[in-house]
mmCIF file of the C-alpha atoms, coordinates in Angstrom:
data_MODEL
# 
_entry.id   MODEL 
# 
loop_
_atom_site.group_PDB 
_atom_site.id 
_atom_site.type_symbol 
_atom_site.label_atom_id 
_atom_site.label_alt_id 
_atom_site.label_comp_id 
_atom_site.label_asym_id 
_atom_site.label_entity_id 
_atom_site.label_seq_id 
_atom_site.pdbx_PDB_ins_code 
_atom_site.Cartn_x 
_atom_site.Cartn_y 
_atom_site.Cartn_z 
_atom_site.occupancy 
_atom_site.B_iso_or_equiv 
_atom_site.pdbx_formal_charge 
_atom_site.auth_seq_id 
_atom_site.auth_comp_id 
_atom_site.auth_asym_id 
_atom_site.auth_atom_id 
_atom_site.pdbx_PDB_model_num 
ATOM 1   C CA . MET A 1 1   ? 0.000   0.000  0.000   1.00 0.00 ? 1   MET A CA 1 
ATOM 2   C CA . ALA A 1 2   ? 1.121   3.538  -0.695  1.00 0.00 ? 2   ALA A CA 1 
ATOM 3   C CA . THR A 1 3   ? 2.269   5.828  2.099   1.00 0.00 ? 3   THR A CA 1 
ATOM 4   C CA . TRP A 1 4   ? 1.781   9.568  2.475   1.00 0.00 ? 4   TRP A CA 1 
ATOM 5   C CA . PRO A 1 5   ? 4.810   11.244 0.839   1.00 0.00 ? 5   PRO A CA 1 
ATOM 6   C CA . SER A 1 6   ? 7.472   12.490 3.245   1.00 0.00 ? 6   SER A CA 1 
ATOM 7   C CA . GLY A 1 7   ? 7.795   15.678 1.177   1.00 0.00 ? 7   GLY A CA 1 
ATOM 8   C CA . LEU A 1 8   ? 4.251   16.761 2.107   1.00 0.00 ? 8   LEU A CA 1 
ATOM 9   C CA . PRO A 1 9   ? 3.097   18.193 5.451   1.00 0.00 ? 9   PRO A CA 1 
ATOM 10  C CA . GLN A 1 10  ? 2.906   15.333 7.952   1.00 0.00 ? 10  GLN A CA 1 
ATOM 11  C CA . LYS A 1 11  ? 0.301   16.928 10.211  1.00 0.00 ? 11  LYS A CA 1 
ATOM 12  C CA . PRO A 1 12  ? -2.801  18.869 9.213   1.00 0.00 ? 12  PRO A CA 1 
ATOM 13  C CA . LEU A 1 13  ? -3.619  22.316 10.506  1.00 0.00 ? 13  LEU A CA 1 
ATOM 14  C CA . LEU A 1 14  ? -5.779  22.455 13.628  1.00 0.00 ? 14  LEU A CA 1 
ATOM 15  C CA . ASP A 1 15  ? -7.906  25.065 11.857  1.00 0.00 ? 15  ASP A CA 1 
ATOM 16  C CA . GLY A 1 16  ? -10.293 23.065 9.674   1.00 0.00 ? 16  GLY A CA 1 
ATOM 17  C CA . PHE A 1 17  ? -9.619  19.668 11.280  1.00 0.00 ? 17  PHE A CA 1 
ATOM 18  C CA . SER A 1 18  ? -12.598 17.500 12.160  1.00 0.00 ? 18  SER A CA 1 
ATOM 19  C CA . GLU A 1 19  ? -13.094 13.813 12.855  1.00 0.00 ? 19  GLU A CA 1 
ATOM 20  C CA . GLY A 1 20  ? -16.281 11.792 13.174  1.00 0.00 ? 20  GLY A CA 1 
ATOM 21  C CA . LYS A 1 21  ? -17.811 8.368  12.721  1.00 0.00 ? 21  LYS A CA 1 
ATOM 22  C CA . GLN A 1 22  ? -20.883 7.374  10.779  1.00 0.00 ? 22  GLN A CA 1 
ATOM 23  C CA . ASP A 1 23  ? -24.034 6.491  12.677  1.00 0.00 ? 23  ASP A CA 1 
ATOM 24  C CA . ILE A 1 24  ? -24.238 2.693  12.975  1.00 0.00 ? 24  ILE A CA 1 
ATOM 25  C CA . ILE A 1 25  ? -27.405 2.511  15.077  1.00 0.00 ? 25  ILE A CA 1 
ATOM 26  C CA . LEU A 1 26  ? -30.662 1.472  13.432  1.00 0.00 ? 26  LEU A CA 1 
ATOM 27  C CA . ARG A 1 27  ? -33.723 2.817  15.263  1.00 0.00 ? 27  ARG A CA 1 
ATOM 28  C CA . THR A 1 28  ? -37.166 1.295  14.836  1.00 0.00 ? 28  THR A CA 1 
ATOM 29  C CA . GLU A 1 29  ? -40.052 3.293  16.254  1.00 0.00 ? 29  GLU A CA 1 
ATOM 30  C CA . MET A 1 30  ? -42.638 1.262  18.157  1.00 0.00 ? 30  MET A CA 1 
ATOM 31  C CA . ASP A 1 31  ? -46.386 1.931  18.364  1.00 0.00 ? 31  ASP A CA 1 
ATOM 32  C CA . VAL A 1 32  ? -45.990 2.221  22.125  1.00 0.00 ? 32  VAL A CA 1 
ATOM 33  C CA . GLY A 1 33  ? -42.891 2.740  24.230  1.00 0.00 ? 33  GLY A CA 1 
ATOM 34  C CA . PRO A 1 34  ? -39.330 3.596  23.387  1.00 0.00 ? 34  PRO A CA 1 
ATOM 35  C CA . ALA A 1 35  ? -37.793 2.864  20.010  1.00 0.00 ? 35  ALA A CA 1 
ATOM 36  C CA . LYS A 1 36  ? -35.811 -0.337 19.589  1.00 0.00 ? 36  LYS A CA 1 
ATOM 37  C CA . ARG A 1 37  ? -32.169 0.083  18.666  1.00 0.00 ? 37  ARG A CA 1 
ATOM 38  C CA . ARG A 1 38  ? -29.609 -2.259 17.168  1.00 0.00 ? 38  ARG A CA 1 
ATOM 39  C CA . ARG A 1 39  ? -26.271 -2.081 15.393  1.00 0.00 ? 39  ARG A CA 1 
ATOM 40  C CA . ARG A 1 40  ? -26.554 -1.797 11.627  1.00 0.00 ? 40  ARG A CA 1 
ATOM 41  C CA . TYR A 1 41  ? -22.868 -2.600 11.055  1.00 0.00 ? 41  TYR A CA 1 
ATOM 42  C CA . THR A 1 42  ? -20.054 -4.051 13.128  1.00 0.00 ? 42  THR A CA 1 
ATOM 43  C CA . TRP A 1 43  ? -17.619 -1.287 12.123  1.00 0.00 ? 43  TRP A CA 1 
ATOM 44  C CA . ALA A 1 44  ? -17.939 2.269  10.849  1.00 0.00 ? 44  ALA A CA 1 
ATOM 45  C CA . PRO A 1 45  ? -15.098 4.168  9.228   1.00 0.00 ? 45  PRO A CA 1 
ATOM 46  C CA . ALA A 1 46  ? -13.978 7.488  10.633  1.00 0.00 ? 46  ALA A CA 1 
ATOM 47  C CA . ARG A 1 47  ? -14.145 10.504 8.369   1.00 0.00 ? 47  ARG A CA 1 
ATOM 48  C CA . PHE A 1 48  ? -11.747 13.415 8.560   1.00 0.00 ? 48  PHE A CA 1 
ATOM 49  C CA . ALA A 1 49  ? -11.532 16.917 7.181   1.00 0.00 ? 49  ALA A CA 1 
ATOM 50  C CA . VAL A 1 50  ? -7.893  18.007 7.112   1.00 0.00 ? 50  VAL A CA 1 
ATOM 51  C CA . SER A 1 51  ? -6.407  21.273 5.903   1.00 0.00 ? 51  SER A CA 1 
ATOM 52  C CA . LEU A 1 52  ? -2.866  21.520 4.606   1.00 0.00 ? 52  LEU A CA 1 
ATOM 53  C CA . VAL A 1 53  ? -0.679  24.443 3.604   1.00 0.00 ? 53  VAL A CA 1 
ATOM 54  C CA . CYS A 1 54  ? 1.760   23.523 0.850   1.00 0.00 ? 54  CYS A CA 1 
ATOM 55  C CA . THR A 1 55  ? 4.380   25.227 -1.245  1.00 0.00 ? 55  THR A CA 1 
ATOM 56  C CA . THR A 1 56  ? 3.981   25.264 -5.016  1.00 0.00 ? 56  THR A CA 1 
ATOM 57  C CA . ALA A 1 57  ? 6.469   22.356 -5.219  1.00 0.00 ? 57  ALA A CA 1 
ATOM 58  C CA . GLN A 1 58  ? 4.456   20.378 -2.647  1.00 0.00 ? 58  GLN A CA 1 
ATOM 59  C CA . VAL A 1 59  ? 1.280   20.961 -4.685  1.00 0.00 ? 59  VAL A CA 1 
ATOM 60  C CA . ALA A 1 60  ? 3.004   19.245 -7.624  1.00 0.00 ? 60  ALA A CA 1 
ATOM 61  C CA . THR A 1 61  ? 4.114   16.393 -5.318  1.00 0.00 ? 61  THR A CA 1 
ATOM 62  C CA . PHE A 1 62  ? 0.557   15.953 -4.030  1.00 0.00 ? 62  PHE A CA 1 
ATOM 63  C CA . GLU A 1 63  ? -0.972  15.958 -7.506  1.00 0.00 ? 63  GLU A CA 1 
ATOM 64  C CA . THR A 1 64  ? 1.515   13.328 -8.715  1.00 0.00 ? 64  THR A CA 1 
ATOM 65  C CA . PHE A 1 65  ? 0.805   11.241 -5.603  1.00 0.00 ? 65  PHE A CA 1 
ATOM 66  C CA . PHE A 1 66  ? -2.969  11.550 -6.148  1.00 0.00 ? 66  PHE A CA 1 
ATOM 67  C CA . GLU A 1 67  ? -3.007  10.894 -9.902  1.00 0.00 ? 67  GLU A CA 1 
ATOM 68  C CA . THR A 1 68  ? -0.234  8.302  -10.203 1.00 0.00 ? 68  THR A CA 1 
ATOM 69  C CA . THR A 1 69  ? 0.281   6.563  -6.871  1.00 0.00 ? 69  THR A CA 1 
ATOM 70  C CA . LEU A 1 70  ? -3.368  6.621  -5.770  1.00 0.00 ? 70  LEU A CA 1 
ATOM 71  C CA . ASN A 1 71  ? -4.714  5.943  -9.253  1.00 0.00 ? 71  ASN A CA 1 
ATOM 72  C CA . GLY A 1 72  ? -6.697  9.190  -9.362  1.00 0.00 ? 72  GLY A CA 1 
ATOM 73  C CA . GLY A 1 73  ? -7.877  8.761  -5.788  1.00 0.00 ? 73  GLY A CA 1 
ATOM 74  C CA . VAL A 1 74  ? -9.115  5.168  -6.148  1.00 0.00 ? 74  VAL A CA 1 
ATOM 75  C CA . ASP A 1 75  ? -6.456  3.590  -3.928  1.00 0.00 ? 75  ASP A CA 1 
ATOM 76  C CA . ALA A 1 76  ? -5.849  4.094  -0.208  1.00 0.00 ? 76  ALA A CA 1 
ATOM 77  C CA . PHE A 1 77  ? -2.658  5.132  1.553   1.00 0.00 ? 77  PHE A CA 1 
ATOM 78  C CA . ASP A 1 78  ? -1.098  4.776  4.982   1.00 0.00 ? 78  ASP A CA 1 
ATOM 79  C CA . TRP A 1 79  ? -0.680  7.849  7.164   1.00 0.00 ? 79  TRP A CA 1 
ATOM 80  C CA . THR A 1 80  ? -0.404  8.737  10.822  1.00 0.00 ? 80  THR A CA 1 
ATOM 81  C CA . HIS A 1 81  ? -3.738  9.381  12.538  1.00 0.00 ? 81  HIS A CA 1 
ATOM 82  C CA . PRO A 1 82  ? -3.853  13.169 13.074  1.00 0.00 ? 82  PRO A CA 1 
ATOM 83  C CA . ARG A 1 83  ? -5.132  12.882 16.668  1.00 0.00 ? 83  ARG A CA 1 
ATOM 84  C CA . THR A 1 84  ? -3.816  9.583  18.069  1.00 0.00 ? 84  THR A CA 1 
ATOM 85  C CA . GLY A 1 85  ? -0.547  9.203  16.166  1.00 0.00 ? 85  GLY A CA 1 
ATOM 86  C CA . ALA A 1 86  ? -1.395  5.569  15.274  1.00 0.00 ? 86  ALA A CA 1 
ATOM 87  C CA . ALA A 1 87  ? -0.904  4.147  11.774  1.00 0.00 ? 87  ALA A CA 1 
ATOM 88  C CA . ILE A 1 88  ? -4.107  4.312  9.724   1.00 0.00 ? 88  ILE A CA 1 
ATOM 89  C CA . SER A 1 89  ? -5.198  3.552  6.160   1.00 0.00 ? 89  SER A CA 1 
ATOM 90  C CA . LEU A 1 90  ? -7.115  6.365  4.492   1.00 0.00 ? 90  LEU A CA 1 
ATOM 91  C CA . ALA A 1 91  ? -8.680  7.202  1.159   1.00 0.00 ? 91  ALA A CA 1 
ATOM 92  C CA . ILE A 1 92  ? -9.316  10.659 -0.259  1.00 0.00 ? 92  ILE A CA 1 
ATOM 93  C CA . ILE A 1 93  ? -13.016 11.103 -0.879  1.00 0.00 ? 93  ILE A CA 1 
ATOM 94  C CA . GLY A 1 94  ? -14.511 13.867 -2.919  1.00 0.00 ? 94  GLY A CA 1 
ATOM 95  C CA . PRO A 1 95  ? -12.738 16.576 -4.864  1.00 0.00 ? 95  PRO A CA 1 
ATOM 96  C CA . TYR A 1 96  ? -10.038 18.861 -3.528  1.00 0.00 ? 96  TYR A CA 1 
ATOM 97  C CA . GLN A 1 97  ? -9.210  22.460 -4.430  1.00 0.00 ? 97  GLN A CA 1 
ATOM 98  C CA . TRP A 1 98  ? -6.190  24.675 -3.913  1.00 0.00 ? 98  TRP A CA 1 
ATOM 99  C CA . THR A 1 99  ? -6.609  28.214 -2.591  1.00 0.00 ? 99  THR A CA 1 
ATOM 100 C CA . PRO A 1 100 ? -3.704  30.622 -3.044  1.00 0.00 ? 100 PRO A CA 1 
ATOM 101 C CA . LEU A 1 101 ? -2.329  32.146 0.144   1.00 0.00 ? 101 LEU A CA 1 
ATOM 102 C CA . GLY A 1 102 ? 0.247   34.297 -1.636  1.00 0.00 ? 102 GLY A CA 1 
ATOM 103 C CA . ALA A 1 103 ? 4.023   34.099 -2.071  1.00 0.00 ? 103 ALA A CA 1 
ATOM 104 C CA . GLY A 1 104 ? 4.048   30.504 -3.364  1.00 0.00 ? 104 GLY A CA 1 
ATOM 105 C CA . TYR A 1 105 ? 1.816   28.935 -0.679  1.00 0.00 ? 105 TYR A CA 1 
ATOM 106 C CA . TRP A 1 106 ? -1.466  27.096 -1.195  1.00 0.00 ? 106 TRP A CA 1 
ATOM 107 C CA . ARG A 1 107 ? -4.137  25.696 1.111   1.00 0.00 ? 107 ARG A CA 1 
ATOM 108 C CA . THR A 1 108 ? -6.405  22.709 0.553   1.00 0.00 ? 108 THR A CA 1 
ATOM 109 C CA . THR A 1 109 ? -8.939  20.843 2.645   1.00 0.00 ? 109 THR A CA 1 
ATOM 110 C CA . LEU A 1 110 ? -9.158  17.103 2.035   1.00 0.00 ? 110 LEU A CA 1 
ATOM 111 C CA . GLN A 1 111 ? -11.981 14.783 2.993   1.00 0.00 ? 111 GLN A CA 1 
ATOM 112 C CA . LEU A 1 112 ? -10.507 11.461 4.121   1.00 0.00 ? 112 LEU A CA 1 
ATOM 113 C CA . GLU A 1 113 ? -12.164 8.183  5.055   1.00 0.00 ? 113 GLU A CA 1 
ATOM 114 C CA . GLU A 1 114 ? -10.674 5.379  7.137   1.00 0.00 ? 114 GLU A CA 1 
ATOM 115 C CA . GLN A 1 115 ? -10.252 2.087  5.286   1.00 0.00 ? 115 GLN A CA 1 
ATOM 116 C CA . ALA A 1 116 ? -10.703 -1.329 6.883   1.00 0.00 ? 116 ALA A CA 1 
# 
């Protein structure tokens, strides 16, 4: 499996970072009394929003990594969990955009999903 390139930022910015899990509880309303609840799945992937600031050269590195190594975003990669520091497999979901910050720096926010 591919790994996050060492030439890119290794930790996301705190500004714009979020982490959450999908709801795995299935609720069934009853005619009388409280709703019944059960697990829909045994595991739910975490989803992350991470923001990165990159130089123009790092933008080129990321785009090569995305298009070539990750097969246009189809394949997953290994990275360090932004909060826990543990190894994790992630996939980039959805499109990404670069916003110029001036003087050769760019910002992007990526949507990532944990892979089993």
